[in-house]
Residue frames relative to the residue before (quaternion, step in Angstrom):
aa qw qx qy qz dx dy dz
M 1.0000 0.0000 0.0000 0.0000 0.00 0.00 0.00
K 0.6321 0.5356 -0.3348 0.4488 3.59 1.05 -0.69
I 0.6171 0.5365 -0.3393 0.4650 3.58 1.08 -0.71
T 0.6376 0.5251 -0.3200 0.4641 3.59 0.98 -0.85
A 0.6576 0.5004 -0.3086 0.4711 3.57 0.96 -0.87
L 0.6514 0.5145 -0.3154 0.4599 3.58 0.96 -0.80
I 0.6488 0.5030 -0.3113 0.4787 3.59 0.97 -0.84
L 0.6595 0.5008 -0.3036 0.4713 3.57 0.97 -0.87
L 0.6256 0.5323 -0.3276 0.4668 3.58 1.07 -0.72
I 0.6639 0.4939 -0.3014 0.4738 3.59 0.92 -0.87
V 0.6479 0.5046 -0.3128 0.4773 3.58 0.97 -0.85
G 0.6512 0.5199 -0.3095 0.4581 3.59 0.98 -0.86
L 0.6480 0.5041 -0.3146 0.4765 3.57 0.99 -0.80
G 0.6496 0.5157 -0.3130 0.4627 3.59 0.99 -0.80
I 0.6754 0.4778 -0.2930 0.4793 3.58 0.89 -0.92
G 0.6599 0.5059 -0.3084 0.4620 3.58 0.94 -0.87
G 0.6508 0.5086 -0.3114 0.4699 3.58 1.00 -0.78
F 0.6334 0.5214 -0.3233 0.4716 3.55 1.03 -0.79
G 0.6609 0.5019 -0.3024 0.4688 3.58 0.96 -0.86
A 0.6565 0.5030 -0.3119 0.4678 3.58 0.95 -0.85
Y 0.6211 0.5407 -0.3347 0.4582 3.58 1.01 -0.81
G 0.6976 0.4708 -0.2726 0.4662 3.58 0.84 -0.95
Y 0.6667 0.5157 -0.3027 0.4449 3.57 1.02 -0.78
F 0.7864 0.3608 -0.1766 0.4692 3.57 0.77 -1.02
L 0.7896 0.3367 -0.1644 0.4859 3.61 1.02 -0.66
S 0.3752 0.7282 -0.4931 0.2930 3.58 1.21 0.33
G 0.3736 -0.7377 0.5239 0.2043 3.56 -1.01 0.82
D 0.4287 0.7323 -0.4473 0.2825 3.57 1.26 0.00
Y 0.6406 0.5252 -0.3364 0.4479 3.60 1.01 -0.71
D 0.6323 0.5169 -0.3315 0.4723 3.58 1.02 -0.74
Q 0.6518 0.5042 -0.3100 0.4741 3.57 0.97 -0.85
C 0.6247 0.5292 -0.3343 0.4668 3.59 1.04 -0.73
R 0.6671 0.4929 -0.3038 0.4687 3.59 0.91 -0.86
R 0.6478 0.5077 -0.3238 0.4666 3.60 0.99 -0.79
A 0.6641 0.4918 -0.3023 0.4751 3.57 0.95 -0.87
D 0.6234 0.5362 -0.3336 0.4610 3.58 1.05 -0.72
A 0.6622 0.4961 -0.3002 0.4745 3.59 0.96 -0.86
A 0.6530 0.5065 -0.3149 0.4668 3.59 0.99 -0.83
A 0.6508 0.5070 -0.3204 0.4656 3.60 0.97 -0.81
E 0.6424 0.5168 -0.3184 0.4678 3.58 1.00 -0.80
E 0.6432 0.5278 -0.3135 0.4576 3.57 1.01 -0.84
K 0.6727 0.4858 -0.2947 0.4739 3.59 0.92 -0.91
L 0.6392 0.5224 -0.3264 0.4605 3.58 1.02 -0.77
N 0.6525 0.5023 -0.3127 0.4736 3.59 0.96 -0.79
A 0.6368 0.5142 -0.3272 0.4722 3.58 1.04 -0.75
A 0.6513 0.5065 -0.3187 0.4665 3.59 1.01 -0.79
R 0.6385 0.5120 -0.3258 0.4733 3.60 1.03 -0.74
A 0.6597 0.5104 -0.3082 0.4575 3.57 0.99 -0.83
A 0.7099 0.4508 -0.2552 0.4772 3.59 1.11 -0.63
H 0.2910 0.7844 -0.5023 0.2186 3.58 1.25 0.27
G 0.8189 0.2182 -0.1922 0.4948 3.55 -0.80 1.07
T 0.6216 0.5181 -0.3560 0.4673 3.61 1.22 0.05
S 0.6553 -0.5166 0.3738 0.4049 3.54 -1.29 0.11
D 0.6490 0.5254 -0.3153 0.4509 3.61 1.19 -0.42
E 0.4379 0.7447 -0.4341 0.2556 3.57 1.24 -0.25
A 0.6771 0.5054 -0.3039 0.4401 3.61 0.82 -0.95
A 0.6713 0.4902 -0.3003 0.4678 3.58 0.92 -0.87
L 0.6722 0.4936 -0.3010 0.4626 3.58 0.98 -0.80
I 0.6136 0.5253 -0.3461 0.4773 3.59 1.08 -0.65
K 0.6392 0.5186 -0.3255 0.4653 3.58 0.99 -0.81
E 0.6569 0.4970 -0.3060 0.4773 3.60 0.96 -0.85
A 0.6401 0.5261 -0.3233 0.4571 3.58 1.01 -0.79
R 0.6457 0.5073 -0.3209 0.4719 3.60 1.01 -0.75
M 0.6408 0.5153 -0.3254 0.4668 3.59 1.01 -0.79
E 0.6552 0.4979 -0.3076 0.4778 3.60 0.98 -0.81
A 0.6346 0.5223 -0.3312 0.4635 3.59 1.02 -0.76
D 0.6399 0.5082 -0.3250 0.4760 3.59 1.02 -0.75
S 0.6377 0.5191 -0.3173 0.4725 3.57 1.02 -0.81
Q 0.6491 0.5167 -0.3070 0.4664 3.56 0.96 -0.89
E 0.6435 0.5165 -0.3229 0.4636 3.58 0.96 -0.83
F 0.6394 0.5296 -0.3207 0.4560 3.60 0.96 -0.84
W 0.7130 0.4649 -0.2738 0.4478 3.60 0.75 -1.05
C 0.6783 0.4778 -0.3071 0.4661 3.59 0.97 -0.76
R 0.6142 0.5152 -0.3480 0.4861 3.59 1.10 -0.61
N 0.6426 0.5173 -0.3157 0.4688 3.57 1.02 -0.79
A 0.6338 0.5234 -0.3281 0.4655 3.60 1.03 -0.76
K 0.6548 0.5020 -0.3127 0.4706 3.59 0.96 -0.82
R 0.6500 0.5099 -0.3128 0.4687 3.58 0.98 -0.83
T 0.6311 0.5225 -0.3267 0.4712 3.59 1.00 -0.80
E 0.6383 0.5294 -0.3211 0.4574 3.57 0.97 -0.87
Q 0.6756 0.4950 -0.2975 0.4584 3.59 0.90 -0.88
W 0.7018 0.4761 -0.2853 0.4465 3.58 0.80 -0.95
T 0.6862 0.4635 -0.3039 0.4711 3.58 0.92 -0.77
A 0.6000 0.5338 -0.3638 0.4718 3.60 1.11 -0.55
L 0.6588 0.4932 -0.3078 0.4774 3.59 0.98 -0.79
T 0.6255 0.5247 -0.3336 0.4713 3.57 1.04 -0.73
G 0.6605 0.4990 -0.2994 0.4744 3.58 0.93 -0.87
L 0.6388 0.5178 -0.3184 0.4716 3.56 1.04 -0.78
G 0.6179 0.5312 -0.3372 0.4714 3.59 1.06 -0.71
G 0.6356 0.5202 -0.3204 0.4719 3.57 1.04 -0.75
V 0.6490 0.5070 -0.3162 0.4710 3.58 0.98 -0.83
V 0.6372 0.5206 -0.3246 0.4665 3.59 0.96 -0.81
A 0.6526 0.5053 -0.3154 0.4682 3.60 0.94 -0.84
I 0.6461 0.5096 -0.3217 0.4684 3.60 1.00 -0.76
V 0.6516 0.5045 -0.3159 0.4702 3.61 0.96 -0.84
I 0.6521 0.4972 -0.3161 0.4772 3.60 0.93 -0.82
A 0.6357 0.5186 -0.3310 0.4663 3.58 0.98 -0.80
G 0.6421 0.5130 -0.3221 0.4698 3.60 0.99 -0.76
G 0.6489 0.5113 -0.3103 0.4703 3.57 1.01 -0.79
V 0.6578 0.4958 -0.3034 0.4789 3.57 0.93 -0.88
L 0.6577 0.4990 -0.3101 0.4715 3.57 0.95 -0.84
G 0.6465 0.5068 -0.3180 0.4733 3.59 0.99 -0.77
F 0.6520 0.5019 -0.3089 0.4769 3.57 1.02 -0.76
A 0.6656 0.5110 -0.2953 0.4567 3.57 1.02 -0.83
R 0.6708 0.5064 -0.3009 0.4505 3.61 1.09 -0.55
K 0.5010 0.6466 -0.4392 0.3715 3.62 1.18 -0.26
P 0.5440 -0.6174 0.4472 0.3506 3.58 -1.03 0.69
G 0.7592 0.3515 -0.2864 0.4670 3.53 -0.98 0.85
N 0.6716 0.4692 -0.3126 0.4808 3.62 1.21 -0.01
């Protein structure tokens, strides 16, 4: 029973570490911020070109950048959720391993 608890503890630490790595070191948030800045820049350029011949093209570019920004920020949120759940799974495995180890250490087991 102690071997099972030890294996579960190691697996829990691995899963928790993987979740923490994905949560804290994901590049999705940086990409979201870059896409947000690019979309804002294109939108400002389209506003500045109001009434000119370039207005339609700049509005189209601004919409494309806004769609890109929406994609990257949605992806960042999804990454945050999945890695948080992965980390939580690791914590649960560690707690269960501690319980099993505590049960295995009781006299008579």
